[in-house]
N, C-alpha and C positions, 0 to 999 in steps of 0.2 A: 504493500500500500504506500510506503514512503516514496516509491519511485514515480508516483503520479505527479507530474509537474505542471501540466496545462489542462485547460478545459477540454481541448480536442483529445488529449490522451485519455482523460477520464471517460469521455464518451466512447472512445474506441474500445477501451478495456471493458466497459460495461456491456457494450454491444457484443463483443467477442465472448464474454463469459456467459451471457444469457443465451445467445444463439448456439453455442457449443452444447449447453445443457439441453436445450430444446431438441437438438438432433438426436439425443441419446435417451433422455427421460421422457418416454412417450406419454405417461400420465400427465405430466406438466404441459406438454404441447397440446394435448386434448383439452385440458382445462382452459388454456388461454386462447387457442386458435379455433376450436370447433364452433364457438358461438359466432365466429366471423365467417363461417362457411367452409372451413377445412374439414376433411374427413375425420370421423370419430373412430374409425377402425383401429384396433389396437396394433395390428400388424402393418399399418400404413408406414411408408418410408418418409422420413423428415430430413430434407437437405437444407443446409444453411450456408450462406456466403456473406462475407463482409466487404465493405468498400467496393461496391459494384461500379465498374466502368461501362458506360453505355456509349456506343458510337454516335457521332454526329451531334453530340450535346454535351454541355458542361455540367448537367445535372448529375449528381453522384450520390445515390442513396447510401445510408450507413450499412444497410444489409438487405438480403433477400432470403425469404423462406419459401420452400416448395414442399408441399405435402402431397404424396402420390399414393393412391390406393386403387389397384387394378388399372382400369382405363381412365379413372378420374384423377385429375391433377388440379391443385389449387395453389396459387402463389401470391406473395405480397412483398412489396417494398417496405423497408423499416427505416424510420427516422428516429433518432435517439437524442434526448437532451438530459443532462444531469445538473445537479445543483439547482440554482434558482433561474437558470436559463429557460426562457419561454419559447414555445413554438411560434412560428410566424406563418400567416396565411399564404404569403407569396411562395415560401419554400414548399409548403404542403401542396399548393396548387400546381407547382412545377412537377412534383412527384406524381400527382394525379394525371397530369397531361402525359408524362412519360409512361405511366402504367397503361393508359389507353393506347398509346402508340406501340407498345411492346407486348401487349397481350397478357399483362399481369392483372390479377383479379382485384387486388386490394392494396391500400396504403395504410400501414399501421404506424401510429406515432406513440412514442414512449417518453414520458417525462414525469416530473414531480407534480405537475398540475393534475388536479382531481376533477373529473367531470361531475357535474351535479346530478346527472341522471344517465343510466345505461343507454347507450346508443346516441348520446349527445356529445359532440366534440367540444372541448373547452376553448377552441380557437374560433373567433368570429371571422367572417369574410371568406369562407371556403366556397369554391365553385360547385362542389359536389351537391347533387340533389337526390331526393329519395328514390327516383327511378334511374339514377345513373348506373351505367354498366360497371364502372369501377367504384367501389365503396371506400370510404375513409373511416377508420376507427381509432380510438385512443385507449391506451392501457397505462395506468399510472404505475410507477415503481411500487407504490404501496399495495396495489392490487396484485402485482406479481409476487411480492413477498408474502402477502396473505395466502395466495394460492399455494405457494411452496410450503408454507407452514401447515396448511390444512392437510396436504399430502403427507408431510412428515409426521405430524402428531396424531392424525386420525385414521388415515388410510394405510400409510406405510408402503414401502417399496420392497418387494421380496428379493430383488436383485441387489447384491451388496455394492456393485459398482455404481448403479444408479443412485442408491441411497447416499453413497459417499459424494457423488457429484452434486446432488441436491444440497447436502450439508455445506459443501464448499461454496456453492452459489449463494446460499443464505448468509454464510459467514462474510462473503465479499460484499454483498449488497447492504448488510446491516452495519458495515464499518463506515464511519463518517467520511473517510477519504474517498469512498466510491462515488459520492455525489447522488446516490439514491436515498434521499432524505425522507424522513417522516414529515407529516404536516405539522409545522411548529410555529408558524408566524401568522398573526392576525392582521398584518399589513401596516403600512405607514400611517393610516388614518385611525387606527384603533384607539390610541390614547385620547385623542381629541373627541372622538365619537363617544367613548366610554364616559368621559367627564361631562360632556354636554348632556348626555342622557341622565346623568346623576343630577344635574342642575335643572333639567326639564326644558332646555333651550334647543333641543334638536328639532329640525324641520325636515321635510322630504327633500329640500334643496340643499341641505348641509353638505359641504364638500366631503366626499369619502363615504357617505352613508351606503351607497350602492356597493362599494368595494367590501365594506364590513358585512353587509347582508349576504353577499356571494361567498365570502370566506367562511361565514357561519355554516352555510350549507355544505361547503367542502369539508369543514371540520366534522360535521355529522356523518358524511359519507366515509371519511377516514376512520371515524370511530366504529362505523358499521363494519369496515374491512378488518379492523383489529379484532373486534368481537367475533367475526366470522372465523378468523384464524384460530381463536381460542376454543370455539365450540364445534368447529368442523361442519358448519352448515351456513348457507347463504343468509346474510342479514341485509335487508333492503330499507331504504328510506320510503316512507309512505306519506301521502299528502291528501288533504281534504279535497272534495270534489271541486273542479274548476281550476285546480292548480297543477295540471299535468304539464303545462308549458313552463320552461325555465323563467321566461320574462314575467309570467303571471305570478309565479312563486316569489320572485324577487320583489315585485310590486307590493305583494301582501306583506312580506317581511319588512320592507321599508316603512310601510304604513304602521305596522305594529311597533317598530323601533322608534319612529318619530312620535307616535301618539302615546305609547305606554312605556317606552324604554325597555321593551321585552323582545327577545329572540326566542323562537320556539321551533320544535320539530318532533318527529316521531320515527322510531325504528320498528320494523316488522321482523320478528324472529319466529322461525317455524315452531309450531306446536306449543306456543306459550298462551297463557290465559288472557293476554292483552298485548297491544302494542306498548312499546316503552316510550313514554312521552318525556321530552326534555325541554326545559325552559331556563333561559338566563335573564334574570331581572337586573338590568344595569342600574336602575335607580336604587333598588334595595341592596345591590351587589350580592345577590343570592342566586344559587343554582337550585333547580328543582327537578327531580325525576319522579315519575308517577306511573301507575297502571290502574286501569278501571277493570274491576273483576265482578262478574255476575255472581250474586249470592245463590246458594242452593235453595231451591224452592220446595224441597221435600223435608225441610227441617223447621223447627220453631225458632223464635227470635234469638235466644242464647245459643242454640245449636248452630245457627248460621255464623255467629261471631266466632264460636269455638272452631268451626270448620276452617276458617281463615287463620286464626291465631295458631292452631296446631301445626299448620304448614310453615310458619315463620319462626321456627325454633332457632335458626341461626341469624335472624335479622336483628340489627341493633335496636335497643329499646326506645331510642328517640324517633324511630319511624312513626309517622302519623297514620292512624286508621280513621278514614272518613266513612260514614254510613249514610246512605240515601234511601229513604222509604219510597215505596212505589208512588210515582207522580209527585213526589216532594220537590219543591223548587230549591230548597237549600238542604244542606246536610249537617250532620253533627260529627264531632271528632274527639279523639283522645289519643294519647301516645300508645305505642305498642306495649310499653312497660306497664302503663295503667290498665290496659285491656287484659294483659296477662293476669293481673290481680283481680279484676272485676269485669266480667263479660258485659255488664251493662254500661260500662264507662263511655263507649263511643255512641250510645244510642241517644235519640232525642228525648225531650221531656216526657213524651207520651210512650216512650219505649216501643215504638213501632218496629216491626220486623224489617231489617235491611233488604232492599231489592237489589242493590249493588254496593260494592265497596270501592273506594279509591285509596290506594296505598302510596304514601308520599314520603320521599326522602329529601331533606333540604341540607344544603351545605354552603359554606362561604365561597364566594366567587374569587378565583385568582384574578389579579389585576394586570400582570405583566403581558407585554405584547408577544414575547418570544419564549418558547420552552427552553429550558436549560440555563436560564439566567438566575441570578441570586434571588430575585423575588419570584414567588409562585406565579406561574403564568395562567392566563385564562384557558389556553388550550389544554394544559395539563389537568387543571381542575375539572374541566368538562369531561375529559376522557376517564379520569379517575372515578367520577360520579357514575358514569354510564356502566363501567365495569363492576363497581361495587354494588350498585343497585341490582344489576342483573344477577350477579353471583350470590348475593345474600337474600334477595327478595323474589324477583320475578321467576327465576328458574325453579324455585321451590314450590310454586303454586300450580297445582293441577286443576284445570278448569272443571267446573261442575257439569255433569251431564245428567239429564233426567233418567231415572231407572227404566229398564225395559218393561213394557206392559206385561202383566202376569196373566197366565191362563186361569180362568175362573174354575175353582174346584166344585164339582157337583157330586152328590151321592146317588148311586144307582140302586134301585130296589131289586128284590129277588126275581121279579118277572121281566127284568131287562129294561125297565122304564126309568128315566131320570125323574127326580121329584118334580111333579108338576108338568112333565113333558111327555113326548111320544116315545115310541120304541127307538132304541139307540141305533144309529147307522154309522158306517165308517165315515171319517171326516172328509175323505176324498172318494166318493162313490164310484167315480170313473175308474179308479185304480183297484177297486175291490174285485176279488176273484169270484167267479160264479160258483 
């Protein structure tokens, strides 16, 4: 690592390391490339090349990947950036033109930029359209590391050589000198936006508010990638209706930030009782993680509370349990510690049965712009809350399901008749033997 002297060298080494592993570790190439159109066949051949020279043009992609399975072949040009170097539309458009002229199917960009949504490129100004013959996709270094960690921790590789190569790739990419960095910076406008939100002077036109709103969404996606690597399952961001487009989500976030000083989002994790809701209140300088959990409808009032409390044995006592009766406009709450002592503690004055619960964890917000500095950063505090909440609260809650309907038991008399009924017949007469 100490031999990396220039940005160009860092990008070349990162490209070489990644493409070399993709050509050997088939599970990783399937994970990264099959969503883009490459074959999923385990025995497909993956060929990789770096520093591609193309005739009659000065355009020089960092790499080329070709995946062949039988008569089907898929290929892509690769453009790589490391550190804080951003992709540019002009360069990507040049690669797109080159791919069209040379019969290459795809252009894949790799950098530390994190797309706010699958299938959406983080670079504005690309010529590619939805119906274009050549597609352009982006993969962040964070997504590559998360995919490799999922393979290592949860699936495993039976081939010792492949396992060693995957470990070496991870060791390289996780070293600071590689340039494949984590999301760690809320940007140059963070401190001013943070302080204006505290004072209540933010407006939608405040310089930098759009940048902070976009970085917040990137932070959530990075947190989803980290959690995905830990649990071995895909974690996605989820949005309310009408916010499918990135511009619409950014507009909603800017409005919330300017009006209330609040950033918010939600993660969808497979087989959990609820989405994981995350909120950053810049005025109160507080972070909140929460989940909405349906109460079991086959239990009494205290039984419903016990059902939840018994599942939160490892959760800290300062977690808040909020209860909401059916059709109630407001809820009632108590700490988990209080609820462990008294099951009536979170109930309203009328002690109505909860129809749903909200389980809430609050923590102090980090103020720093960058992770790794002497003061606790905003990024670190958000990631820590998400991981702590999922590990101690959400993963422990099994969603309630209504019991299966029961067969009604009836008594049969000695003459073959049910009580009050006619002669017994087989339940499926068409299947009865003559």
